[in-house]
C-alpha positions in Angstrom: 129.5 119.1 101.2 127.4 121.5 102.6 123.5 120.6 102.9 121.5 122.7 100.3 118.3 122.5 98.9 119.6 122.4 95.4 121.9 119.4 95.8 119.3 117.3 97.5 115.4 116.4 96.0 112.6 116.5 99.4 111.6 112.8 100.0 108.1 113.9 100.3 108.1 115.7 96.9 110.5 112.7 95.1 108.0 110.1 96.6 104.9 112.1 94.8 106.8 111.8 91.9 107.0 108.2 92.4 102.9 108.2 92.8 102.8 109.9 89.7 104.5 107.1 87.9 102.4 104.9 88.8 99.5 107.1 87.7 101.0 107.2 84.5 100.7 103.5 84.5 96.8 104.1 85.1 96.9 106.5 82.2 98.9 104.2 79.6 96.4 103.3 76.7 99.2 100.0 76.0 98.5 98.8 79.4 95.2 96.6 79.4 92.0 98.4 80.5 91.0 96.3 84.0 95.1 96.7 85.0 94.6 100.6 84.3 92.0 100.5 87.1 94.4 98.5 89.5 96.9 101.1 88.9 94.3 103.9 90.1 93.8 101.4 92.9 97.6 100.9 93.8 97.9 104.9 93.3 95.2 105.6 95.8 96.5 102.8 98.3 100.0 104.7 98.2 98.9 107.8 98.7 96.7 106.3 101.9 99.8 105.2 103.4 101.9 108.0 102.4 99.4 110.3 104.6 99.3 107.9 107.4 102.8 108.0 107.6 104.9 111.0 105.7 102.4 113.6 105.8 101.7 112.8 109.4 105.6 112.9 110.6 105.6 116.5 108.5 102.8 117.4 110.4 104.2 116.5 113.9 107.4 118.8 113.1 105.4 121.6 112.3 103.1 121.3 115.4 106.3 120.7 117.5 107.3 124.4 116.5 110.2 123.0 114.4 111.3 124.8 111.0 112.5 120.8 110.0 114.5 122.4 107.2 117.7 120.3 108.0 115.2 117.2 108.2 113.3 118.1 105.1 116.1 118.9 102.5 115.8 122.2 102.7 112.0 123.3 103.1 110.4 124.3 106.0 107.7 122.0 107.5 104.7 124.4 107.3 105.6 125.1 103.5 106.0 121.7 102.5 102.3 120.5 103.8 100.9 123.2 101.6 103.0 122.0 98.8 101.8 118.5 99.4 98.2 119.5 99.2 98.5 121.4 96.1 100.3 118.4 94.0 97.9 115.9 95.4 94.6 117.6 94.5 96.5 118.0 91.1 96.8 114.6 90.9 93.7 113.7 92.3 91.9 115.6 89.4 94.1 114.2 86.8 93.3 110.6 88.3 89.5 111.7 87.9 89.9 112.0 84.2 91.9 108.9 83.9 88.6 107.2 85.7 85.9 109.0 83.2 88.6 107.8 80.2 88.7 104.3 81.4 85.0 104.0 81.9 84.4 105.3 78.4 86.5 102.6 76.9 85.1 99.9 79.2 81.8 100.5 77.6 83.4 99.9 74.4 84.0 96.4 75.3 80.3 96.1 76.9 81.1 96.7 80.2 78.8 99.6 82.0 79.9 100.8 85.3 76.6 102.4 86.2 75.0 104.7 88.9 71.6 104.9 90.7 70.2 106.8 88.3 70.8 104.4 85.4 69.2 101.0 87.3 66.6 100.1 85.0 63.5 97.4 86.0 65.5 94.7 85.0 68.1 95.2 87.7 66.1 96.8 90.2 64.4 93.5 91.7 68.3 92.2 91.7 69.5 95.3 93.7 66.8 95.3 96.3 67.2 91.6 97.4 70.8 92.4 97.7 70.3 95.2 99.5 68.1 93.5 101.8 70.0 90.5 102.0 73.7 91.3 102.1 74.1 95.2 103.0 71.2 96.5 105.3 71.7 93.8 108.0 75.4 94.6 108.2 74.9 98.3 107.8 76.6 101.1 110.3 74.3 104.2 110.2 75.6 107.2 112.6 73.3 110.3 112.8 75.1 113.4 113.8 74.2 115.9 116.4 76.1 118.7 117.8 75.8 117.8 121.3 77.2 114.3 120.7 80.1 113.2 120.7 81.1 112.0 117.1 82.6 108.3 117.4 85.7 107.7 115.8 85.8 107.2 112.3 88.1 104.5 110.7 90.2 105.8 108.1 90.3 102.4 106.2 86.6 103.0 105.5 84.9 105.9 103.4 81.5 107.3 104.2 78.7 108.9 102.6 77.6 111.9 104.1 73.9 112.2 103.9 71.7 115.3 104.4 68.1 115.0 104.7 66.6 118.9 104.1 63.3 120.3 105.0 62.0 124.1 104.3 60.6 123.7 108.0 63.4 122.3 110.1 67.1 122.1 110.5 69.1 120.0 108.1 69.7 116.4 109.5 72.9 114.7 108.8 74.2 111.4 109.3 77.4 109.2 107.9 76.8 105.8 106.1 79.9 103.6 106.9 81.1 101.8 103.5 83.0 99.4 104.9 86.1 97.7 103.9 84.4 94.1 104.6 81.8 94.9 101.9 82.2 94.0 98.5 82.6 97.7 96.6 81.8 96.4 93.2 78.7 94.4 92.4 77.9 92.9 89.2 74.7 92.9 88.0 72.8 89.9 85.6 74.4 90.7 82.1 72.0 91.4 79.2 72.9 89.7 75.7 76.7 90.7 75.4 76.4 93.7 78.0 77.4 93.2 81.5 77.0 95.9 84.3 78.2 96.4 87.7 77.8 99.1 90.3 79.2 99.8 93.0 78.3 99.6 96.3 78.2 103.5 97.2 75.4 103.9 94.4 73.1 101.4 95.6 73.2 103.1 99.4 72.2 105.9 97.0 69.5 104.3 95.5 67.9 103.0 98.8 68.6 106.2 100.5 64.6 106.4 101.4 64.5 102.7 102.5 67.3 103.5 105.1 66.1 106.8 106.6 62.3 106.0 106.0 61.6 107.4 109.7 62.7 110.9 109.3 60.7 113.6 107.6 62.2 115.2 104.7 61.7 116.8 101.1 64.9 116.3 100.0 67.6 114.1 100.3 71.3 113.7 99.3 74.7 111.7 99.9 78.0 112.7 99.3 81.3 110.8 100.2 84.1 111.9 102.4 87.0 110.1 103.7 89.2 110.7 106.6 93.2 109.8 106.8 94.9 109.5 110.4 98.4 109.5 111.9 99.5 105.9 111.5 102.7 106.1 113.5 102.4 103.7 116.7 102.7 105.2 119.9 103.8 102.7 122.9 103.0 103.0 126.5 105.9 102.6 129.2 103.7 100.2 131.6 106.4 97.8 132.3 104.3 95.2 133.5 103.0 94.9 129.9 104.5 92.2 127.3 105.5 93.8 123.9 102.7 92.2 122.4 100.3 93.6 124.7 101.6 97.2 124.1 101.8 96.4 120.3 97.9 95.3 120.3 97.0 98.2 122.2 98.8 100.6 120.0 97.5 99.1 117.1 94.1 100.0 118.5 94.8 103.4 119.0 96.0 103.8 115.9 92.3 104.4 114.6 92.2 107.3 117.2 95.1 109.0 116.0 95.0 112.6 114.4 93.5 113.6 111.4 95.9 114.5 108.6 93.6 114.5 105.6 90.0 115.2 104.8 88.8 114.0 101.4 85.4 115.5 100.1 83.2 115.3 97.2 83.3 118.8 95.9 79.5 119.0 95.2 78.7 118.5 98.8 76.4 121.0 100.4 78.7 124.0 101.9 77.0 124.2 105.3 77.3 120.0 105.8 80.7 120.2 104.9 81.5 123.4 107.5 79.5 121.0 110.0 81.8 118.0 109.5 84.8 119.8 109.6 83.6 121.2 113.0 82.5 118.0 114.4 85.4 116.3 113.3 87.8 119.3 114.7 89.3 119.7 111.5 91.2 123.0 110.7 93.7 124.4 108.2 96.9 122.5 109.5 95.1 119.0 108.1 95.3 118.8 104.0 91.7 119.1 103.2 91.2 118.0 99.5 88.4 118.5 97.1 87.4 115.4 95.3 85.4 113.3 93.2 81.8 111.3 93.8 84.3 108.0 95.0 87.1 107.6 97.7 88.8 104.9 98.8 89.7 104.4 95.1 92.2 101.3 96.3 89.4 99.2 96.1 89.9 99.4 92.4 92.7 96.7 92.8 89.8 94.2 93.2 88.1 95.4 90.2 86.1 92.4 88.8 87.4 91.2 85.7 84.2 89.1 84.4 85.9 86.6 83.0 87.8 89.0 80.5 91.3 88.0 80.1 91.9 89.8 77.3 91.5 93.0 79.6 94.4 91.8 81.7 97.7 91.1 81.6 98.9 87.6 80.2 99.4 85.5 83.7 103.0 84.3 83.8 104.1 80.4 84.8 106.4 80.6 87.0 109.6 79.0 85.6 111.5 76.2 87.6 115.2 76.9 88.2 117.9 75.2 85.8 119.2 72.6 88.0 116.8 72.7 91.1 114.2 70.4 91.5 111.2 70.3 93.6 111.4 66.8 93.1 114.5 66.3 94.7 116.2 66.9 97.9 117.3 70.7 97.9 119.6 69.8 100.8 121.8 68.0 98.3 121.3 70.0 95.3 122.8 73.0 97.2 125.4 71.0 98.9 127.0 71.3 95.5 126.8 74.8 94.4 124.5 78.2 95.1 121.3 78.5 93.2 119.5 82.3 92.9 115.5 82.5 93.1 114.4 85.5 91.2 110.4 85.6 92.0 108.0 86.1 90.2 109.7 84.7 87.4 110.7 81.5 89.1 108.5 79.5 91.8 108.1 80.8 95.3 107.9 76.8 95.9 111.5 76.2 96.4 111.6 78.3 99.9 108.3 76.2 101.3 109.7 72.8 99.9 112.9 73.4 101.8 111.7 74.3 104.9 109.4 71.5 104.4 112.0 69.3 104.1 114.2 70.4 106.9 110.7 69.9 109.1 110.5 66.2 107.8 114.4 65.6 107.6 115.5 63.5 110.9 119.2 65.0 110.5 117.8 68.3 110.5 118.5 69.7 114.3 117.5 73.6 114.2 116.0 76.0 111.9 116.0 79.7 112.4 114.7 82.4 110.3 113.6 86.2 109.9 109.9 87.2 109.6 108.7 90.6 108.5 105.4 90.1 106.6 103.9 86.8 105.9 100.9 85.7 103.7 97.7 85.5 105.3 97.6 81.8 104.9 101.4 81.1 104.9 102.9 78.0 104.2 106.1 79.1 105.9 104.4 79.4 109.0 103.0 75.8 108.4 106.5 74.5 107.8 107.9 76.2 110.9 105.2 74.7 112.9 105.6 71.3 111.2 109.3 71.1 112.1 108.6 72.2 116.1 106.3 69.3 116.1 108.9 66.9 114.7 111.1 68.2 117.7 113.5 70.5 115.8 114.7 73.7 117.5 113.0 76.3 115.6 114.1 79.7 116.1 111.3 82.5 114.8 112.4 86.3 114.6 109.4 87.8 113.8 108.9 92.0 113.4 106.0 92.6 115.1 106.2 96.6 114.2 105.8 95.8 110.3 104.0 98.7 109.3 100.4 97.8 108.9 100.7 93.9 109.1 101.2 94.3 113.0 97.9 92.5 113.6 98.7 89.5 111.3 101.8 89.2 112.6 101.0 89.4 116.4 98.3 86.5 115.3 101.2 84.3 113.8 103.6 85.3 116.3 101.1 84.0 119.3 100.3 80.7 117.0 103.8 79.7 116.7 104.8 80.4 120.3 101.8 77.9 121.4 103.2 75.4 119.5 106.6 75.7 121.0 108.6 77.8 118.6 111.4 80.2 120.5 109.9 83.6 119.2 112.3 86.6 119.3 110.5 90.2 119.2 113.5 92.3 117.5 116.1 94.4 119.0 115.1 97.4 121.3 115.4 100.5 119.4 116.0 98.9 116.0 113.6 97.1 113.3 114.9 93.7 112.0 113.9 93.9 108.2 116.9 91.2 107.0 115.4 88.3 105.4 117.1 85.0 105.9 117.1 81.4 107.0 119.7 79.4 108.3 119.6 75.6 109.0 121.9 73.3 111.1 121.8 69.5 109.9 124.2 66.8 111.1 126.2 65.1 108.9 128.8 62.7 109.5 129.0 63.8 113.5 129.4 67.2 112.6 126.7 70.4 112.0 126.1 71.4 108.6 124.9 74.9 107.7 122.1 75.4 104.8 120.3 78.4 104.3 119.1 81.0 102.5 119.4 85.1 102.3 116.5 87.3 99.9 115.8 90.8 99.3 112.0 90.1 100.2 109.5 88.8 102.9 108.9 85.2 102.9 105.3 85.6 101.3 103.5 83.5 98.9 101.3 86.1 97.8 103.6 88.8 97.4 105.9 86.4 95.6 103.6 86.8 92.9 103.8 90.5 92.2 107.1 91.7 93.8 110.3 90.7 91.9 112.7 89.5 94.4 116.2 87.6 94.8 116.6 84.6 97.2 120.0 83.4 97.2 120.3 79.5 98.3 123.6 78.1 99.5 125.4 76.2 101.7 128.6 78.4 101.8 129.5 77.7 105.3 131.6 81.4 105.9 128.2 83.3 104.4 126.2 81.4 106.9 128.7 81.5 109.6 128.1 85.2 109.6 124.0 84.8 109.2 124.2 83.2 112.7 126.0 85.5 114.1 123.3 87.9 113.3 120.7 85.5 115.2 123.0 85.7 118.1 122.9 89.6 118.0 118.9 89.2 118.3 119.4 87.3 121.5 122.6 89.0 123.4 121.9 92.4 121.6 124.9 94.5 123.6 127.5 92.3 121.6 128.6 93.8 118.1 130.3 90.4 116.2 132.3 91.0 113.3 131.6 89.6 110.3 133.8 88.8 107.4 131.4 88.1 104.7 128.1 89.7 105.1 127.4 93.8 105.4 125.0 94.4 108.3 123.0 97.2 109.7 122.9 99.3 111.7 126.7 98.8 112.8 128.4 98.2 109.5 126.6 99.1 106.3 127.9 102.7 105.8 131.4 101.7 106.6 131.6 98.8 104.2 129.9 100.5 101.6 131.7 103.9 101.9 134.7 101.3 101.5 133.5 99.9 98.1 132.9 103.3 97.0 136.6 104.6 98.4 137.8 101.8 96.1 135.8 102.9 92.9 137.1 106.5 93.5 140.9 105.3 93.9 140.6 103.3 90.7 139.3 106.1 88.7 141.9 108.7 90.0 144.4 105.9 88.5 142.8 105.7 85.5 141.5 102.1 86.4 138.1 100.8 85.2 135.8 102.0 87.6 131.6 102.2 87.7 129.0 101.6 90.5 126.0 99.9 89.8 122.6 100.3 92.2 119.3 99.0 91.8 117.0 99.8 94.9 113.3 100.7 96.4 114.9 104.0 97.7 117.6 106.3 98.2 117.1 109.5 100.9 120.2 109.0 103.1 122.0 112.2 102.9 125.2 110.8 103.8 125.1 108.1 100.8 124.3 110.6 98.5 127.1 112.6 99.3 129.3 109.9 99.3 127.8 109.1 95.4 128.4 112.8 94.8 132.0 112.2 95.7 132.3 109.3 93.4 130.7 111.0 90.3 133.5 114.0 91.0 136.0 111.5 90.7 135.2 110.0 87.8 133.1 106.8 89.1 130.3 106.0 86.1 127.4 105.4 88.4 123.9 104.0 87.0 121.1 103.6 89.5 117.9 102.0 89.1 115.7 103.4 91.6 111.5 102.7 91.5 110.7 105.0 94.6 111.5 108.2 96.1 115.3 109.6 95.3 116.5 112.5 97.0 120.0 112.6 94.6 119.9 114.8 92.0 121.9 113.5 89.1 123.6 115.2 85.9 124.7 118.2 87.6 128.1 119.6 86.3 130.5 119.6 89.1 128.7 117.4 91.3 126.7 114.4 89.9 127.4 114.3 86.0 128.5 111.0 86.3 125.3 109.7 87.4 122.5 108.5 85.3 118.9 107.4 87.3 116.1 105.6 86.0 112.8 104.3 87.4 110.6 101.2 86.2 107.0 100.8 86.9 105.2 98.0 85.6 103.5 94.7 85.7 105.6 93.9 88.7 106.4 95.8 91.8 110.3 96.1 91.5 111.6 95.4 94.9 115.2 93.8 94.1 117.9 95.5 96.3 121.6 94.7 94.2 124.6 96.8 94.3 127.7 95.8 91.7 131.3 97.4 92.0 133.3 97.3 89.3 136.5 96.2 91.4 138.8 96.8 88.2 136.1 94.6 86.0 136.6 91.9 88.9 132.6 93.0 90.3 132.0 92.8 94.0 128.1 92.0 94.0 125.7 92.0 96.8 121.9 91.2 97.2 120.5 93.1 100.0 117.6 93.6 102.1 118.6 97.7 102.5 117.7 100.3 100.8 119.8 103.6 101.1 117.5 105.6 103.5 118.6 106.6 107.0 116.5 104.4 108.7 117.7 100.8 106.9 121.5 102.1 107.9 121.0 103.4 111.0 118.0 101.9 112.9 117.1 98.4 111.4 118.7 95.2 111.2 119.6 94.8 107.3 121.9 92.0 105.6 123.8 92.8 102.3 125.0 89.5 101.1 128.0 88.8 98.9 127.7 86.9 95.7 130.5 84.2 95.3 129.4 81.5 92.7 130.5 83.2 89.4 127.5 81.9 87.3 125.0 83.8 89.6 127.5 87.0 89.3 127.3 86.9 85.7 123.5 86.2 86.1 123.0 89.0 87.9 124.8 91.2 86.0 122.7 90.4 82.8 119.6 91.2 84.6 120.8 94.3 85.4 122.0 95.3 82.1 118.3 94.2 80.9 116.5 96.4 83.5 119.0 99.2 82.4 118.1 99.1 78.7 114.4 99.3 79.3 113.3 101.8 77.2 109.7 100.9 77.2 108.7 101.3 81.1 112.0 103.2 82.3 111.6 106.6 83.4 114.2 109.3 83.8 115.1 110.8 87.1 116.4 114.2 86.5 116.6 117.8 88.0 113.4 118.7 86.2 111.4 115.6 87.9 109.2 115.3 84.8 108.8 111.4 84.8 109.8 111.5 81.5 109.8 107.9 79.6 113.2 106.6 78.2 112.8 106.4 74.6 115.6 105.5 71.9 115.9 104.2 68.8 117.4 100.8 70.0 115.3 97.7 69.7 112.8 97.5 72.3 113.8 96.5 75.7 110.7 95.8 78.4 112.8 94.9 81.2 110.0 92.4 83.2 109.0 91.0 80.1 112.6 90.6 78.6 113.8 88.7 82.0 111.1 86.1 81.6 112.1 85.7 78.1 115.9 85.1 79.1 114.8 82.8 81.7 112.8 81.0 79.7 115.7 80.8 77.1 117.7 79.6 79.6 115.7 76.5 80.1 115.3 75.8 76.5 118.8 76.1 75.6 
């Protein structure tokens, strides 16, 4: 199939449509009020990462003098940069409207987010004490001068641009750093039933005269600005440095990356804006976006709840897995059959318990595990260290280049290395993104393998909000293949053959193509043929073309794609047999699940891989087959619950209008109904 802009959706524009769906949650009046604010924070945080990575990549293509049409789905890089900026301006404007509406709704709940002009005498003393005790000692103020080089501004912080004006002299401009280490929202003393919150920015505005009292001026004003830098890492070629040292230096250098976005308060003085742009060497190639009074709105993810549980989603109690007990040996239990853990519906404690048990069990001889992102305080890491202290041979493949978690992973890698754990730092040219563990235990003078394979990170924090599958198994065939992947980490030049799991970069495309071809043959022969897929993103043209081929052959394809989707469904003669929905709700949908009919004898895989070029060609990924019949039925049922969602599902189509799916069927809200499904299983 010839590539044409009409058969693919540009990945950057599709991603912005995904972030618009996040914004829809902030706008949804059925979502609890404080959760709406937190969705605004997620929207803003997503946008920050988009500019650091995707916008920066397109900008690099543009600055290299390349058109970029083949890489960018038929759009020239320069045109795409302009279109992204226009869309973001629209989204930012809409997000401000939502914020204004939420503020009014908060006031109905006796919660007042006040600014510096609304501070009364009852709060004045509290605010001044807070300023002098908490804020002033840590304040960073940068006086700006055309003759002095501007220090590098951090893109994790926002800044107040302060203009001091006097008729007899030139404006003096300064920047106040609003550090990410400070609380952005300060809860003020309540009055009766009324609760009050003020933003750190507005305390600074209130105290401008206290900060700049050594200067002479007649008027002073403060407007927020924010800069976003290119987040790609560049490595030097010094062979005398270790990989950890190179990566550490590269993470530090990220803060001096080229600017890719500049957001400013649209009410800022024009002369101040021009002065800042000149000083920062920002020109029209960057995305210059007028915004509202407050930036770094990702901080809304930590908006204080004030004990108002009625304005939050109900917390769910993570459920036990039927038949799998935390009070008994997990080794003995999974020796009998496989078990599926589906976080956050099930507790992550099973994984920690399994590793803790392995650390203490004298029969366990070795533990091998991959790590991509760890929690800030990781029980997984402490369990592995415990195992090493007990004489187990522990091997950890840690991906130090997990984007924006590099520093945390470097810290854990050094800790574990100091404790005698064998550390493997990935494979040259590839990111290790697979999630798996294999443990060898001596039984009857033989080594028996136990382990788990997951769709998500072994991270206690994200396990509370990301949906992920983890298969706990003692299946010797699967775990033999998993062990071969660890062999590949140590001997990269040798490509192993796998009889059960599917791995990237060597086999994912060919194996998945084979499964799709089987459905194509069955459809052409009038036999049952369908494909059901659930993933975060699909952008690989090769995988999309193969699904188009299957659709033309009559294979019925259902897809649940949370994030970016470059496939255009429902086009006659190309994709009329493909339907796609996206679900954004309380939890982040993170599972990858592939189901192939195989003449109604389904082949089912859980996977760490999305269908993106990077997952297929430049990462180590693992897709694991499900052989246990009970789990196969469970996964099919879980897929159907998601597919039938008519509350939080959006239809992905050629129009890209993010329309909610609505029908006359009984209401199905996938995440809530999934919890009910597991609860009923326990009770029944």
